[in-house]
VMD Tcl script that builds the backbone (N, CA, C; Angstrom):
set m [mol new atoms 516]
animate dup $m
set s [atomselect $m all]
$s set {name element resname resid chain x y z} {
  {N N MET 1 A -101.232 -3.182 -159.347}
  {CA C MET 1 A -101.352 -3.556 -157.607}
  {C C MET 1 A -100.983 -1.980 -157.017}
  {N N ILE 2 A -100.278 -0.959 -157.934}
  {CA C ILE 2 A -100.267 0.323 -157.302}
  {C C ILE 2 A -101.644 0.954 -157.143}
  {N N ASP 3 A -102.800 0.633 -158.159}
  {CA C ASP 3 A -103.727 1.398 -157.812}
  {C C ASP 3 A -104.543 0.726 -156.909}
  {N N ARG 4 A -104.550 -0.486 -156.572}
  {CA C ARG 4 A -105.130 -0.943 -155.567}
  {C C ARG 4 A -104.610 -0.243 -153.971}
  {N N LEU 5 A -103.394 -0.169 -154.037}
  {CA C LEU 5 A -102.814 0.309 -152.846}
  {C C LEU 5 A -103.323 1.955 -152.561}
  {N N ARG 6 A -103.613 2.674 -153.526}
  {CA C ARG 6 A -103.746 4.391 -153.714}
  {C C ARG 6 A -105.382 3.924 -153.177}
  {N N HIS 7 A -105.879 3.177 -153.863}
  {CA C HIS 7 A -107.325 3.134 -153.573}
  {C C HIS 7 A -107.710 2.774 -152.122}
  {N N HIS 8 A -106.617 1.879 -151.599}
  {CA C HIS 8 A -106.934 1.301 -150.434}
  {C C HIS 8 A -106.334 2.683 -149.398}
  {N N ARG 9 A -105.342 3.190 -149.701}
  {CA C ARG 9 A -105.013 4.411 -148.659}
  {C C ARG 9 A -105.932 5.424 -148.945}
  {N N MET 10 A -106.911 5.519 -149.898}
  {CA C MET 10 A -107.614 6.789 -149.968}
  {C C MET 10 A -108.997 6.299 -149.269}
  {N N ASP 11 A -109.255 5.074 -148.933}
  {CA C ASP 11 A -110.602 4.635 -148.668}
  {C C ASP 11 A -110.910 5.062 -147.007}
  {N N GLN 12 A -111.466 5.436 -146.462}
  {CA C GLN 12 A -111.642 5.993 -145.048}
  {C C GLN 12 A -112.791 5.436 -144.205}
  {N N SER 13 A -113.450 4.121 -145.112}
  {CA C SER 13 A -114.688 3.363 -144.229}
  {C C SER 13 A -113.777 2.785 -142.957}
  {N N GLY 14 A -114.535 2.508 -141.955}
  {CA C GLY 14 A -113.949 2.081 -140.869}
  {C C GLY 14 A -113.244 2.895 -140.039}
  {N N SER 15 A -112.835 4.252 -140.406}
  {CA C SER 15 A -112.487 4.943 -139.424}
  {C C SER 15 A -113.071 5.450 -138.388}
  {N N ALA 16 A -114.300 5.323 -138.272}
  {CA C ALA 16 A -114.969 5.966 -137.140}
  {C C ALA 16 A -114.957 4.594 -136.213}
  {N N ALA 17 A -114.809 3.570 -136.620}
  {CA C ALA 17 A -114.466 2.346 -135.636}
  {C C ALA 17 A -113.324 2.427 -135.021}
  {N N VAL 18 A -112.457 2.747 -135.460}
  {CA C VAL 18 A -110.898 2.926 -134.871}
  {C C VAL 18 A -111.185 4.180 -133.707}
  {N N GLU 19 A -111.639 5.510 -133.960}
  {CA C GLU 19 A -111.882 6.127 -133.123}
  {C C GLU 19 A -112.901 5.633 -131.923}
  {N N PHE 20 A -113.964 5.060 -132.199}
  {CA C PHE 20 A -114.851 4.467 -131.373}
  {C C PHE 20 A -114.108 3.429 -130.262}
  {N N ALA 21 A -113.348 2.784 -130.983}
  {CA C ALA 21 A -112.172 1.666 -130.203}
  {C C ALA 21 A -111.369 2.424 -129.354}
  {N N LEU 22 A -110.928 3.395 -129.833}
  {CA C LEU 22 A -109.884 4.209 -128.809}
  {C C LEU 22 A -110.368 4.972 -127.631}
  {N N LEU 23 A -112.065 5.914 -127.943}
  {CA C LEU 23 A -112.478 6.392 -126.884}
  {C C LEU 23 A -113.408 6.023 -125.916}
  {N N VAL 24 A -113.992 4.570 -126.433}
  {CA C VAL 24 A -114.806 4.149 -125.662}
  {C C VAL 24 A -114.325 3.594 -124.118}
  {N N PRO 25 A -113.073 2.884 -124.168}
  {CA C PRO 25 A -112.621 2.485 -122.726}
  {C C PRO 25 A -112.428 3.740 -122.107}
  {N N LEU 26 A -111.925 5.086 -122.329}
  {CA C LEU 26 A -111.900 5.917 -121.631}
  {C C LEU 26 A -112.881 6.593 -121.313}
  {N N VAL 27 A -114.148 6.689 -122.034}
  {CA C VAL 27 A -115.503 7.062 -121.442}
  {C C VAL 27 A -116.099 6.075 -120.616}
  {N N LEU 28 A -115.795 4.741 -120.571}
  {CA C LEU 28 A -116.606 3.686 -119.895}
  {C C LEU 28 A -115.999 4.029 -118.333}
  {N N ALA 29 A -114.223 4.285 -118.549}
  {CA C ALA 29 A -113.588 4.467 -117.343}
  {C C ALA 29 A -113.920 5.686 -116.506}
  {N N LEU 30 A -114.479 6.592 -116.773}
  {CA C LEU 30 A -114.635 7.621 -116.142}
  {C C LEU 30 A -116.185 7.611 -115.777}
  {N N LEU 31 A -117.065 6.840 -116.616}
  {CA C LEU 31 A -118.343 6.698 -116.155}
  {C C LEU 31 A -118.475 5.835 -115.010}
  {N N PHE 32 A -117.819 4.712 -114.799}
  {CA C PHE 32 A -117.531 3.609 -113.541}
  {C C PHE 32 A -116.604 4.642 -112.616}
  {N N SER 33 A -115.769 5.284 -112.688}
  {CA C SER 33 A -115.254 6.054 -111.851}
  {C C SER 33 A -116.242 6.848 -111.082}
  {N N VAL 34 A -116.950 7.455 -111.744}
  {CA C VAL 34 A -118.206 8.353 -111.010}
  {C C VAL 34 A -118.901 7.695 -110.497}
  {N N LEU 35 A -119.351 6.472 -111.111}
  {CA C LEU 35 A -120.419 5.835 -110.413}
  {C C LEU 35 A -119.820 5.378 -108.984}
  {N N GLU 36 A -118.650 4.707 -108.853}
  {CA C GLU 36 A -117.850 4.032 -107.897}
  {C C GLU 36 A -117.881 5.087 -106.829}
  {N N ALA 37 A -117.300 6.709 -106.960}
  {CA C ALA 37 A -117.124 7.932 -106.149}
  {C C ALA 37 A -118.750 7.910 -105.726}
  {N N GLY 38 A -119.577 7.772 -106.342}
  {CA C GLY 38 A -121.128 8.225 -105.583}
  {C C GLY 38 A -121.416 7.145 -104.680}
  {N N TRP 39 A -120.997 5.967 -105.133}
  {CA C TRP 39 A -121.391 4.665 -104.476}
  {C C TRP 39 A -120.795 4.674 -103.168}
  {N N ILE 40 A -119.439 4.946 -102.946}
  {CA C ILE 40 A -118.527 4.828 -101.689}
  {C C ILE 40 A -119.036 6.175 -100.963}
  {N N MET 41 A -119.466 7.383 -101.593}
  {CA C MET 41 A -119.807 8.562 -101.019}
  {C C MET 41 A -121.345 8.061 -100.181}
  {N N THR 42 A -121.635 7.280 -100.678}
  {CA C THR 42 A -123.189 7.178 -100.090}
  {C C THR 42 A -123.175 6.058 -98.955}
  {N N GLN 43 A -122.215 5.231 -99.240}
  {CA C GLN 43 A -122.086 4.356 -98.072}
  {C C GLN 43 A -121.362 4.796 -96.989}
  {N N SER 44 A -120.409 5.874 -97.125}
  {CA C SER 44 A -119.518 6.638 -96.109}
  {C C SER 44 A -121.060 7.441 -95.133}
  {N N ILE 45 A -121.762 8.234 -95.955}
  {CA C ILE 45 A -122.668 8.994 -95.379}
  {C C ILE 45 A -123.349 7.974 -94.520}
  {N N MET 46 A -124.102 6.674 -94.987}
  {CA C MET 46 A -124.826 6.117 -94.051}
  {C C MET 46 A -124.081 5.388 -92.984}
  {N N LEU 47 A -122.854 5.259 -93.048}
  {CA C LEU 47 A -121.926 4.618 -91.841}
  {C C LEU 47 A -121.933 5.913 -90.780}
  {N N ASP 48 A -122.000 7.141 -91.284}
  {CA C ASP 48 A -121.827 8.406 -90.303}
  {C C ASP 48 A -123.152 8.248 -89.923}
  {N N ARG 49 A -124.291 8.267 -90.541}
  {CA C ARG 49 A -125.502 8.314 -90.003}
  {C C ARG 49 A -125.919 7.022 -88.969}
  {N N GLY 50 A -125.454 5.936 -89.375}
  {CA C GLY 50 A -125.850 4.764 -88.451}
  {C C GLY 50 A -125.021 4.948 -86.895}
  {N N LEU 51 A -123.836 5.654 -87.105}
  {CA C LEU 51 A -122.942 5.463 -86.109}
  {C C LEU 51 A -123.481 6.868 -85.158}
  {N N SER 52 A -123.924 8.137 -85.695}
  {CA C SER 52 A -124.555 8.968 -84.861}
  {C C SER 52 A -126.131 8.606 -84.118}
  {N N ARG 53 A -127.087 7.751 -85.018}
  {CA C ARG 53 A -128.129 7.678 -84.707}
  {C C ARG 53 A -127.983 6.388 -83.398}
  {N N ALA 54 A -126.986 5.617 -83.475}
  {CA C ALA 54 A -127.017 4.512 -82.679}
  {C C ALA 54 A -126.244 5.196 -81.143}
  {N N SER 55 A -125.591 6.091 -81.705}
  {CA C SER 55 A -124.815 6.891 -80.240}
  {C C SER 55 A -125.555 7.406 -79.757}
  {N N ARG 56 A -126.740 8.121 -80.309}
  {CA C ARG 56 A -127.718 8.707 -79.788}
  {C C ARG 56 A -128.828 7.807 -78.476}
  {N N ALA 57 A -128.499 6.779 -78.934}
  {CA C ALA 57 A -129.429 5.739 -78.096}
  {C C ALA 57 A -128.771 5.533 -76.931}
  {N N VAL 58 A -127.070 5.423 -77.030}
  {CA C VAL 58 A -126.108 5.239 -75.858}
  {C C VAL 58 A -126.363 6.439 -75.100}
  {N N GLN 59 A -126.166 7.685 -75.958}
  {CA C GLN 59 A -125.983 9.100 -75.323}
  {C C GLN 59 A -127.265 9.561 -74.117}
  {N N ILE 60 A -128.522 8.723 -74.668}
  {CA C ILE 60 A -129.531 9.458 -73.583}
  {C C ILE 60 A -129.525 8.325 -72.435}
  {N N GLY 61 A -128.986 7.112 -72.746}
  {CA C GLY 61 A -128.917 6.091 -71.768}
  {C C GLY 61 A -130.301 5.624 -71.428}
  {N N SER 62 A -130.900 5.542 -72.297}
  {CA C SER 62 A -132.430 4.739 -71.888}
  {C C SER 62 A -132.289 3.300 -71.839}
  {N N THR 63 A -131.279 2.778 -72.466}
  {CA C THR 63 A -130.943 1.357 -72.335}
  {C C THR 63 A -129.518 1.179 -72.352}
  {N N SER 64 A -129.104 -0.104 -71.513}
  {CA C SER 64 A -127.787 -0.327 -71.736}
  {C C SER 64 A -127.489 -1.298 -72.761}
  {N N MET 65 A -126.495 -1.037 -73.834}
  {CA C MET 65 A -126.334 -1.624 -74.722}
  {C C MET 65 A -125.291 -2.278 -75.048}
  {N N THR 66 A -125.418 -3.588 -75.278}
  {CA C THR 66 A -123.843 -4.457 -75.607}
  {C C THR 66 A -123.475 -4.167 -76.728}
  {N N TYR 67 A -122.013 -4.564 -77.015}
  {CA C TYR 67 A -121.324 -4.365 -78.424}
  {C C TYR 67 A -122.293 -4.682 -79.508}
  {N N THR 68 A -122.777 -6.016 -79.290}
  {CA C THR 68 A -123.601 -6.549 -80.369}
  {C C THR 68 A -124.819 -5.995 -80.517}
  {N N GLN 69 A -125.558 -5.427 -79.564}
  {CA C GLN 69 A -126.546 -4.490 -79.813}
  {C C GLN 69 A -126.364 -3.133 -80.536}
  {N N TYR 70 A -125.098 -2.422 -79.848}
  {CA C TYR 70 A -124.794 -1.540 -80.839}
  {C C TYR 70 A -124.470 -1.787 -82.080}
  {N N LYS 71 A -123.699 -2.717 -82.390}
  {CA C LYS 71 A -123.343 -2.805 -83.839}
  {C C LYS 71 A -124.654 -3.281 -84.582}
  {N N GLN 72 A -125.498 -3.996 -83.993}
  {CA C GLN 72 A -126.775 -3.972 -84.783}
  {C C GLN 72 A -127.559 -2.850 -85.075}
  {N N LYS 73 A -127.853 -1.954 -84.105}
  {CA C LYS 73 A -128.235 -0.800 -84.154}
  {C C LYS 73 A -127.764 0.158 -85.075}
  {N N VAL 74 A -126.229 0.135 -85.423}
  {CA C VAL 74 A -125.526 0.954 -86.320}
  {C C VAL 74 A -125.895 0.514 -87.601}
  {N N CYS 75 A -125.951 -1.011 -87.646}
  {CA C CYS 75 A -126.278 -1.453 -89.231}
  {C C CYS 75 A -127.708 -1.510 -89.594}
  {N N ALA 76 A -128.552 -1.457 -88.803}
  {CA C ALA 76 A -130.210 -1.221 -88.993}
  {C C ALA 76 A -130.295 0.211 -89.366}
  {N N GLU 77 A -129.704 1.212 -88.934}
  {CA C GLU 77 A -129.510 2.565 -88.997}
  {C C GLU 77 A -129.076 2.958 -90.473}
  {N N ALA 78 A -127.775 2.239 -90.761}
  {CA C ALA 78 A -127.008 2.111 -92.103}
  {C C ALA 78 A -127.423 0.924 -92.853}
  {N N PHE 79 A -128.621 1.221 -93.399}
  {CA C PHE 79 A -129.304 -0.217 -94.107}
  {C C PHE 79 A -128.616 -0.496 -95.442}
  {N N ILE 80 A -128.050 0.317 -96.001}
  {CA C ILE 80 A -127.350 0.216 -97.333}
  {C C ILE 80 A -126.050 -0.703 -97.465}
  {N N LEU 81 A -125.578 -0.959 -96.150}
  {CA C LEU 81 A -124.344 -1.478 -96.141}
  {C C LEU 81 A -124.250 -3.073 -96.048}
  {N N ALA 82 A -123.671 -3.556 -97.195}
  {CA C ALA 82 A -123.956 -4.917 -97.460}
  {C C ALA 82 A -123.149 -5.855 -96.230}
  {N N ASN 83 A -123.711 -6.661 -95.774}
  {CA C ASN 83 A -122.813 -7.730 -94.891}
  {C C ASN 83 A -122.331 -6.828 -93.880}
  {N N CYS 84 A -123.007 -6.140 -93.423}
  {CA C CYS 84 A -122.590 -4.950 -92.463}
  {C C CYS 84 A -122.059 -5.336 -90.902}
  {N N GLU 85 A -122.654 -6.444 -90.531}
  {CA C GLU 85 A -122.249 -7.026 -89.180}
  {C C GLU 85 A -120.757 -7.899 -89.121}
  {N N LYS 86 A -120.657 -8.294 -90.418}
  {CA C LYS 86 A -119.357 -8.796 -90.582}
  {C C LYS 86 A -117.920 -8.058 -90.858}
  {N N ALA 87 A -118.481 -6.997 -91.494}
  {CA C ALA 87 A -117.518 -5.897 -91.924}
  {C C ALA 87 A -117.379 -4.751 -91.003}
  {N N LEU 88 A -118.265 -4.526 -90.129}
  {CA C LEU 88 A -117.903 -3.438 -89.342}
  {C C LEU 88 A -117.441 -3.761 -87.967}
  {N N ARG 89 A -116.438 -2.659 -87.553}
  {CA C ARG 89 A -115.786 -2.653 -85.962}
  {C C ARG 89 A -116.091 -1.556 -85.752}
  {N N LEU 90 A -116.247 -1.353 -84.321}
  {CA C LEU 90 A -116.970 -0.303 -83.445}
  {C C LEU 90 A -116.066 -0.291 -82.306}
  {N N GLU 91 A -115.926 1.076 -81.780}
  {CA C GLU 91 A -115.048 1.368 -80.554}
  {C C GLU 91 A -116.000 2.484 -79.878}
  {N N LEU 92 A -115.990 2.273 -79.022}
  {CA C LEU 92 A -116.583 3.527 -77.859}
  {C C LEU 92 A -115.336 3.751 -76.487}
  {N N THR 93 A -114.887 4.925 -76.513}
  {CA C THR 93 A -113.867 5.482 -75.541}
  {C C THR 93 A -114.553 6.647 -74.666}
  {N N PRO 94 A -114.418 6.144 -73.445}
  {CA C PRO 94 A -114.959 7.270 -72.452}
  {C C PRO 94 A -113.502 8.423 -72.570}
  {N N ILE 95 A -113.870 9.642 -72.559}
  {CA C ILE 95 A -112.536 10.814 -72.456}
  {C C ILE 95 A -112.761 11.260 -71.294}
  {N N ASP 96 A -111.864 11.537 -70.369}
  {CA C ASP 96 A -111.553 12.403 -69.318}
  {C C ASP 96 A -110.653 13.666 -69.594}
  {N N THR 97 A -109.633 13.258 -70.369}
  {CA C THR 97 A -108.793 14.400 -70.608}
  {C C THR 97 A -108.060 14.163 -72.188}
  {N N ALA 98 A -107.530 15.404 -72.532}
  {CA C ALA 98 A -107.003 15.357 -74.154}
  {C C ALA 98 A -106.143 13.996 -74.490}
  {N N ALA 99 A -105.671 13.534 -73.922}
  {CA C ALA 99 A -104.828 12.320 -73.537}
  {C C ALA 99 A -105.535 11.057 -73.929}
  {N N ASP 100 A -106.573 10.981 -73.486}
  {CA C ASP 100 A -107.661 9.733 -73.656}
  {C C ASP 100 A -108.249 9.288 -74.864}
  {N N PHE 101 A -107.949 10.535 -75.893}
  {CA C PHE 101 A -108.461 10.350 -77.225}
  {C C PHE 101 A -107.513 9.299 -77.876}
  {N N PRO 102 A -108.097 8.376 -78.797}
  {CA C PRO 102 A -107.358 7.400 -79.452}
  {C C PRO 102 A -106.238 7.959 -80.292}
  {N N ALA 103 A -104.869 7.522 -80.366}
  {CA C ALA 103 A -103.871 7.939 -81.277}
  {C C ALA 103 A -103.770 7.013 -82.209}
  {N N THR 104 A -104.182 6.028 -82.259}
  {CA C THR 104 A -104.263 5.066 -83.405}
  {C C THR 104 A -105.249 4.787 -84.545}
  {N N ASP 105 A -104.953 5.004 -85.895}
  {CA C ASP 105 A -106.062 4.786 -86.599}
  {C C ASP 105 A -107.229 3.824 -86.323}
  {N N THR 106 A -108.201 4.232 -87.059}
  {CA C THR 106 A -109.585 3.556 -86.758}
  {C C THR 106 A -109.176 2.164 -86.717}
  {N N PRO 107 A -109.830 1.099 -85.921}
  {CA C PRO 107 A -109.167 -0.326 -85.927}
  {C C PRO 107 A -110.433 -0.923 -87.075}
  {N N CYS 108 A -109.892 -1.880 -87.944}
  {CA C CYS 108 A -110.935 -2.505 -88.816}
  {C C CYS 108 A -110.790 -3.851 -88.774}
  {N N VAL 109 A -111.721 -4.549 -89.350}
  {CA C VAL 109 A -112.067 -5.620 -89.625}
  {C C VAL 109 A -110.725 -6.186 -90.526}
  {N N ASP 110 A -110.201 -7.115 -90.209}
  {CA C ASP 110 A -109.207 -7.592 -91.178}
  {C C ASP 110 A -109.696 -9.281 -91.528}
  {N N ARG 111 A -110.103 -9.063 -93.012}
  {CA C ARG 111 A -110.838 -10.176 -93.259}
  {C C ARG 111 A -109.701 -11.489 -93.857}
  {N N SER 112 A -108.584 -11.092 -94.041}
  {CA C SER 112 A -107.615 -12.121 -94.127}
  {C C SER 112 A -107.162 -13.114 -92.964}
  {N N VAL 113 A -107.922 -13.154 -91.431}
  {CA C VAL 113 A -107.575 -13.840 -90.555}
  {C C VAL 113 A -109.199 -13.973 -89.905}
  {N N ALA 114 A -109.677 -15.206 -89.482}
  {CA C ALA 114 A -110.788 -15.648 -88.868}
  {C C ALA 114 A -110.877 -15.016 -87.643}
  {N N ILE 115 A -110.171 -14.559 -86.748}
  {CA C ILE 115 A -110.338 -14.247 -85.416}
  {C C ILE 115 A -110.661 -12.397 -85.518}
  {N N ASP 116 A -111.458 -11.920 -84.843}
  {CA C ASP 116 A -112.265 -10.796 -84.464}
  {C C ASP 116 A -111.819 -10.104 -83.201}
  {N N PRO 117 A -110.665 -9.500 -82.905}
  {CA C PRO 117 A -110.183 -9.205 -81.674}
  {C C PRO 117 A -111.259 -8.371 -81.017}
  {N N VAL 118 A -111.125 -7.927 -79.923}
  {CA C VAL 118 A -112.011 -7.140 -78.961}
  {C C VAL 118 A -111.517 -5.597 -79.199}
  {N N THR 119 A -112.525 -4.870 -79.540}
  {CA C THR 119 A -112.086 -3.568 -79.521}
  {C C THR 119 A -112.792 -2.705 -77.970}
  {N N SER 120 A -112.101 -1.801 -77.781}
  {CA C SER 120 A -113.007 -0.941 -76.415}
  {C C SER 120 A -114.195 -0.524 -76.732}
  {N N TYR 121 A -114.795 -0.843 -75.750}
  {CA C TYR 121 A -116.187 -0.537 -75.698}
  {C C TYR 121 A -116.841 -0.150 -74.259}
  {N N GLN 122 A -116.705 1.092 -73.864}
  {CA C GLN 122 A -117.139 1.572 -72.613}
  {C C GLN 122 A -117.801 2.522 -73.054}
  {N N SER 123 A -119.107 2.558 -72.300}
  {CA C SER 123 A -120.412 3.801 -73.109}
  {C C SER 123 A -120.144 4.818 -72.067}
  {N N GLY 124 A -119.181 4.906 -70.872}
  {CA C GLY 124 A -118.769 5.880 -70.014}
  {C C GLY 124 A -119.931 6.230 -69.025}
  {N N LYS 125 A -119.625 7.033 -68.182}
  {CA C LYS 125 A -120.669 7.560 -66.897}
  {C C LYS 125 A -121.609 8.699 -67.571}
  {N N ALA 126 A -122.342 8.886 -66.739}
  {CA C ALA 126 A -123.481 10.266 -66.943}
  {C C ALA 126 A -122.518 11.683 -66.982}
  {N N SER 127 A -122.896 12.446 -67.885}
  {CA C SER 127 A -122.113 13.638 -68.096}
  {C C SER 127 A -120.658 13.478 -68.729}
  {N N GLN 128 A -120.217 12.504 -69.170}
  {CA C GLN 128 A -118.937 12.162 -69.587}
  {C C GLN 128 A -118.827 12.078 -70.979}
  {N N LEU 129 A -117.813 12.923 -71.398}
  {CA C LEU 129 A -117.463 12.635 -73.111}
  {C C LEU 129 A -117.202 11.313 -73.455}
  {N N VAL 130 A -117.411 10.811 -74.870}
  {CA C VAL 130 A -117.530 9.640 -75.087}
  {C C VAL 130 A -117.154 9.774 -76.517}
  {N N PHE 131 A -116.328 9.201 -77.263}
  {CA C PHE 131 A -115.501 9.367 -78.459}
  {C C PHE 131 A -115.904 7.804 -79.025}
  {N N ALA 132 A -116.889 7.354 -80.048}
  {CA C ALA 132 A -117.174 6.675 -81.089}
  {C C ALA 132 A -116.448 6.803 -82.208}
  {N N ARG 133 A -116.037 5.590 -82.407}
  {CA C ARG 133 A -115.363 5.594 -84.023}
  {C C ARG 133 A -115.859 3.939 -84.890}
  {N N ALA 134 A -116.055 3.940 -85.831}
  {CA C ALA 134 A -116.382 3.039 -86.879}
  {C C ALA 134 A -115.868 2.892 -88.013}
  {N N CYS 135 A -115.712 1.427 -88.229}
  {CA C CYS 135 A -114.764 1.053 -89.648}
  {C C CYS 135 A -115.645 0.064 -90.251}
  {N N PHE 136 A -115.729 0.433 -91.680}
  {CA C PHE 136 A -116.311 -0.547 -92.344}
  {C C PHE 136 A -115.431 -1.180 -93.462}
  {N N VAL 137 A -115.504 -2.315 -93.978}
  {CA C VAL 137 A -114.462 -2.580 -94.936}
  {C C VAL 137 A -115.754 -3.085 -96.288}
  {N N VAL 138 A -115.301 -2.759 -97.409}
  {CA C VAL 138 A -116.157 -2.654 -98.497}
  {C C VAL 138 A -115.078 -2.960 -99.859}
  {N N ASP 139 A -115.630 -3.972 -100.510}
  {CA C ASP 139 A -114.995 -4.361 -101.877}
  {C C ASP 139 A -115.349 -3.061 -102.853}
  {N N PRO 140 A -114.722 -2.543 -103.386}
  {CA C PRO 140 A -114.735 -1.506 -104.873}
  {C C PRO 140 A -115.661 -2.636 -105.840}
  {N N MET 141 A -116.528 -1.801 -106.268}
  {CA C MET 141 A -117.299 -2.105 -107.530}
  {C C MET 141 A -116.485 -2.595 -108.707}
  {N N THR 142 A -115.430 -1.653 -108.984}
  {CA C THR 142 A -114.710 -1.863 -109.970}
  {C C THR 142 A -113.063 -1.528 -109.838}
  {N N PRO 143 A -112.305 -2.405 -109.197}
  {CA C PRO 143 A -111.220 -2.277 -108.648}
  {C C PRO 143 A -110.271 -2.434 -109.789}
  {N N GLY 144 A -110.411 -2.530 -110.765}
  {CA C GLY 144 A -109.490 -2.443 -111.582}
  {C C GLY 144 A -109.484 -1.205 -112.619}
  {N N ILE 145 A -110.496 -0.376 -112.515}
  {CA C ILE 145 A -110.786 0.808 -113.567}
  {C C ILE 145 A -110.942 1.804 -112.679}
  {N N GLY 146 A -110.420 2.835 -113.018}
  {CA C GLY 146 A -110.444 4.296 -112.719}
  {C C GLY 146 A -110.507 4.869 -110.949}
  {N N TYR 147 A -111.417 4.979 -110.514}
  {CA C TYR 147 A -111.266 5.262 -108.603}
  {C C TYR 147 A -110.974 3.937 -108.185}
  {N N GLY 148 A -111.887 3.168 -108.395}
  {CA C GLY 148 A -111.546 1.855 -107.703}
  {C C GLY 148 A -110.100 1.324 -107.690}
  {N N LEU 149 A -109.346 1.633 -108.875}
  {CA C LEU 149 A -107.965 1.217 -108.894}
  {C C LEU 149 A -107.122 2.170 -108.258}
  {N N SER 150 A -107.492 3.251 -108.136}
  {CA C SER 150 A -106.628 4.185 -107.216}
  {C C SER 150 A -106.842 4.334 -105.748}
  {N N VAL 151 A -107.991 3.753 -105.303}
  {CA C VAL 151 A -108.105 3.983 -103.551}
  {C C VAL 151 A -107.016 3.098 -103.112}
  {N N PRO 152 A -106.894 3.377 -101.837}
  {CA C PRO 152 A -106.005 2.464 -100.945}
  {C C PRO 152 A -106.747 1.361 -100.670}
  {N N LYS 153 A -106.379 0.257 -100.554}
  {CA C LYS 153 A -107.002 -1.163 -100.410}
  {C C LYS 153 A -105.880 -1.841 -99.285}
  {N N ASP 154 A -106.764 -2.709 -98.664}
  {CA C ASP 154 A -105.900 -3.707 -97.518}
  {C C ASP 154 A -105.635 -4.910 -98.435}
  {N N THR 155 A -104.922 -5.941 -97.818}
  {CA C THR 155 A -104.343 -7.112 -98.465}
  {C C THR 155 A -105.392 -8.062 -99.413}
  {N N THR 156 A -106.384 -7.624 -98.530}
  {CA C THR 156 A -108.066 -8.749 -99.215}
  {C C THR 156 A -108.419 -7.942 -100.406}
  {N N GLY 157 A -107.912 -6.839 -100.997}
  {CA C GLY 157 A -108.629 -5.572 -101.952}
  {C C GLY 157 A -109.749 -4.832 -101.550}
  {N N ALA 158 A -109.933 -4.742 -100.052}
  {CA C ALA 158 A -110.923 -3.819 -99.173}
  {C C ALA 158 A -110.707 -2.596 -99.273}
  {N N MET 159 A -111.380 -1.814 -99.186}
  {CA C MET 159 A -111.033 -0.418 -98.876}
  {C C MET 159 A -111.997 -0.102 -97.490}
  {N N ARG 160 A -111.169 0.941 -96.891}
  {CA C ARG 160 A -111.987 1.304 -95.269}
  {C C ARG 160 A -112.808 2.441 -95.537}
  {N N LEU 161 A -114.023 2.478 -95.046}
  {CA C LEU 161 A -114.756 3.680 -94.651}
  {C C LEU 161 A -114.614 3.847 -92.979}
  {N N THR 162 A -114.386 5.099 -92.806}
  {CA C THR 162 A -114.669 5.186 -91.099}
  {C C THR 162 A -115.202 6.502 -90.933}
  {N N SER 163 A -115.623 6.522 -89.414}
  {CA C SER 163 A -116.496 7.129 -89.224}
  {C C SER 163 A -116.102 7.712 -87.676}
  {N N SER 164 A -116.379 8.633 -87.311}
  {CA C SER 164 A -116.091 9.035 -85.794}
  {C C SER 164 A -117.032 10.245 -85.436}
  {N N PHE 165 A -117.540 9.964 -83.949}
  {CA C PHE 165 A -118.496 10.728 -83.536}
  {C C PHE 165 A -118.191 10.737 -81.799}
  {N N ALA 166 A -118.270 12.256 -81.373}
  {CA C ALA 166 A -118.160 12.354 -80.108}
  {C C ALA 166 A -119.538 12.814 -79.297}
  {N N PHE 167 A -119.840 12.607 -78.289}
  {CA C PHE 167 A -121.074 13.057 -77.595}
  {C C PHE 167 A -120.727 13.117 -76.163}
  {N N VAL 168 A -121.728 13.840 -75.373}
  {CA C VAL 168 A -121.655 13.976 -74.068}
  {C C VAL 168 A -122.840 13.025 -73.396}
  {N N ASN 169 A -122.733 11.766 -72.632}
  {CA C ASN 169 A -123.606 11.085 -71.804}
  {C C ASN 169 A -124.600 12.212 -71.003}
  {N N GLU 170 A -126.006 11.714 -71.324}
  {CA C GLU 170 A -126.852 12.712 -70.312}
  {C C GLU 170 A -126.831 12.578 -68.975}
  {N N PRO 171 A -126.874 13.635 -68.187}
  {CA C PRO 171 A -126.925 13.432 -66.925}
  {C C PRO 171 A -128.030 12.676 -66.427}
  {N N THR 172 A -127.841 11.869 -65.268}
  {CA C THR 172 A -128.732 11.120 -64.580}
  {C C THR 172 A -129.683 11.802 -63.535}
}
mol reanalyze $m
mol bondsrecalc $m
mol representation Tube
mol addrep $m
C-alpha cells in the first residue's frame, strides 16, 4: 500500500492538463477582451464617421432633412452598426452663446421602455453654429468576461457609445 502511494505521488502524468486547465480561462478572457475592445472602438469610430458625414449634408444646406432622414443618413454612413435606427438617438442644437451648449449627458435610447421621447432637432440658420450629438446603445459581445464585464452598462445590459460634432452652417 505504501509503495502504491509513493508511486502515485511520484507520477507526473496529467500535470500538463492541470496547467492547461488553470491558464486557458485567463488566456481566453484576455483574447475576448481584446476582441471586444477592438469591436467597440470600431463601432465608435463608425458612429463618429456617420455623424460627421450626415452633419455635413445639413451644414451645406443643400436639402432640408427631417429627424428621420438625418437618422437614416447617419446609419447609412455608419453601416456596421447593427439595428442602427432603433438603437440610435440624435440631437441637433443651434448655439448662439456658450450657455446654449447642452449641460446634460448625451440622451440615449432606453430599451426598457417602448416610448422614444423627442429630442432637440433644429438644424439652425445660415452662418449659425450647430452642435450635434449621437448616442448608440449596443450589447457587449462577451458581457460576463473581461472588458465586457467591466464597461458601464444600463439596466438592459447595453453600453453607450456617444459622439459629438460641431459645425457652422454655410451662409446662403
